[in-house]
N, C-alpha and C positions, 0 to 999 in steps of 0.2 A: 585606482588598482594599480600596484606596482607587482609586477615578477622581480622577487632581489636575491636568487639564486645566482652566487657568486663560486659557483664550481666548489669550495670545501663544506661539508657539514649539507646539511639539511637546504633542500630551494624554499625559501618562504614567500611568504607575499605581505604587503604592507597597505594601508586605506586609512582612510577617513572614519572615525568614529562617533560617537554619542550614544547620554543616555538621561535620563529624567532620574533624580534623589530629590526626593521628598518633594516631590512636585518643580522642582530646579534641573533647565537642560543644563550639559557641560558638553562641550567640544573637546573630543579629543582623537590623538592617534593611536590608529593601533598593528599591531605588526605583529606576523605567527610563522610557524612553521608551515608550511600547505599541505601537509597532510595529519593526521592522527590525531588522538582523541584525549581524552583524561590530563590534558598537561596541566605542568606546574605553570599556576599563574602569577604575574609582576607589575603590581602600576607604581609606575617612573614616574619619578616626581622633578622638573626642570627646576634650577635658580630662579632670580627673579625677571631672566628678559625672557621668558613663558615658550611658549613653544616653538620654540627655532628652529629650522632646516638643523643645528647640530643635536640637539632633541631628537627630532625626529631617526638622525642617523643613530643616536644611543639606543635607540627602542627598537629599531635592523638591529644591536648587534646581539640585544638578549635575545630577539626572535630566534637567531643564527644558533644562539648556545641552546635553543630548547623549548624556552621559554615564551607563552603568551603573553606580550607583554605590552600592557598600555600605557599614554601619558596623557595623562588630562589635561585640559586647559584652564586651571584653579586659577588662572590670572584673567577669562573674561576675554578672550583676544589680544588683551596689550602685550606687544613685543616690544618694548622701550629700545630709544634710537641711540640713547648713549646712559654711559652710569649713573646722571645726575637723574634723569627720570626716570633708571629702572630706582633705584633707590626713595623714589617718591612714589611707585607702583608700590613696591614694595611694603611700604610703611602705613599705606593706608587699607593693603589689603585686610576685608572683613574674617580672620583668621578662625573662627566658627564656622562660615558659611565655608569657607577651604576645604576644613575637615568634613563638612558635608558630603560633598563631591568629591569628596576624595575616596572617602570611604564607598562613598556610594559604587566605583570604580569598582570596587572588589564583588562586590555584587552583581556588576555589571559583567566581567568575568564568570563568574560561576553560571550565567544565565548562557553562554558561550556552548554550542555543542562540543569546540576543541576542548576546553575545562570541564564543563560542568561541577556538580553542585559537591563533588568527594575532596577533590585537590586539594592542596595548601597553597594557600596566598603569602605572595608575600611582597613589601615593597621598600624602597628605594631613592630618596633621597639628595639631592646637590643645594647645599648652601641653604638659601628660603626654603626650598625644597627639603631638607635634611631636616631643617626644624620640624614644620610641618607632617613629615614622616613620625615623628619621636613624638609628637601631641596626635598623629590617627593610631596610631600604636596605642597609648594610654587611653585614650579615649571610645577607644572599640575592641572586639576582640573578630576585627575581621581580617588579621595580615600574623603568619605565622611567622616568620621572620622579619627584623630588618637589616638592613644594609645605609648609614649616616655615613653621605662624604662633608666635612666640614659644616656643620650647618653654624647660619646664621642668626636661625632662631634661636633662642634659648628658652624655650620652658623651665616654667615654674618647678624646681622638685618638686613639689605636692602634685604636679601632672606625670610624672616619670616614674611614682608609685605604681599606677595603672598602668605599665606597660610588664606584660607577661611574657610575651615574645622572647627570645636568642638577641641580639643584634651585633651587627660588625660595624667597626669607624672606622675612619679613613680621614689622615690629616698628614696637610705639610707643614715641615718648619719652619718655613717663609712664608707662613700665610697670615698677614695682618689683619684680616676682616674677621678670619678663625684664631686667637693666638693662643698659645700653651697655655696661658693661665686662665681661660676661658675650658677651656678641654682639662685643664685639670681640676675643674670646679665641676664642672659634667663629671668627669671620672671618680671623684668624691662622692658627688651624690650617690651617683649609681651602685658605686660599695658599701656606702651608707641604709641602700636600698635592700642590697644583694641582691642585686639583677646580674643576669648571666648576658657576659660580652666577650668580645677580642678586640684590641686596636692596634690602627696598623701606622706607623709614620714615614713618610717619604721624606729623604734627606733632603733638603736644599729646591724642596716643590710650594710656591704660592700658592694660594687660593685658585680654585678650577681650573689643576692640573690634569683630570681627568676629562673635564670636559671639552673633548674634542672631535672632531671626524677623522676618518677612517685615510681622508689623503691631505688631512691636517698639515702645515708647516709648521712644524715644531720643534726644541731640540734634540738629539736622542736619547738624553738623558729622562728629559719628560716623557718621552713616548715608551720608552721602557715602564716607569713609576708609575704611570696609566695604564700602560696593557695586564702590569702585574696587580694591579687595584681591581683589574677585570678580573684576572684567572682567582683571587682570593675569593671576590665575589661569589662568582656561578660556583664556587668548592663549597661555599660556603653554604647559599643556597640550595645545593644541589642536596647539603646534607639534610637541613632544614626543611624543606618543603616537600620531599622524597627520603630518604633515607639514602640515597647511590652514589654509585660517585660521579663527579664532576662531568658535566654535558661537554663537549669542544668548546673553544671559546673562538 
C-alpha cells in the first residue's frame, strides 16, 4: 500500500485489489481518498498495454480528484512488450469474458465502505478499453456515466442501442488508429439512436495523447491537451455521478 499525498488536495492511498465475478477472479489496482465514505466510483480501463505503471498513475489521478478508482486487469496479466505483441493480445481477447470482469468491478466498488450501495459508478476507457467501456455500458446497467478515449474497438450499432448513460468522448485529430471516419460513423450511430453525448476534439493530437504519467517528457501541447481532457472528464463525471461542482484535478 502506498500513501500518495502530494501536497495538493486530499491524501490518497493506492493498493493491489482483486475480486470475483461469476466465479472468475480478476486482479486489479485501486486508488482512493484516504478518508470518507459514499464516494463516487470509477472503473478505469487501460488500452491493450494492460495494467501498466501509466495506468496505475492514471488511477491515482482519479483518486486525487475524489473518486474511488479501480483499474481491473481485464488483459489477464498481460503487459505486451511491443506493438505487435499488444495487437495480438488485443485481437485474441475474449470480449464477453472481459465485459463480465469489468461489470464485476462495479459490484466490487459498491461492496467497499468507501463507496457503498448508493453512490453512482462511472466507467472510462482508453483505446481498446474505450470500446469495452461502450460495451459494458450497453450490456449492463452498472454504470451511470461513460468517458471514452479514442476507442479502437468499434461495437456493432445494435450494441450501442443498449447504452442508457450519458457519454463524453475524446479524440485527437491526428489519430490513425481511430480515424475521423470511424468517429463520424460512431457519432452518426449515436444520433440515429438518440443517445446523449458530448464530443471533444484535440487539435494535432495522436492516439493515446492522454495516457501519460505526471512526470512524462511530452511536448507542452500534448500536456495541455491531456490536462484539458482530464478537467473535462472530472467535471462531466461530477455532474453525472453526483450532481455537484467538479472536484479539483
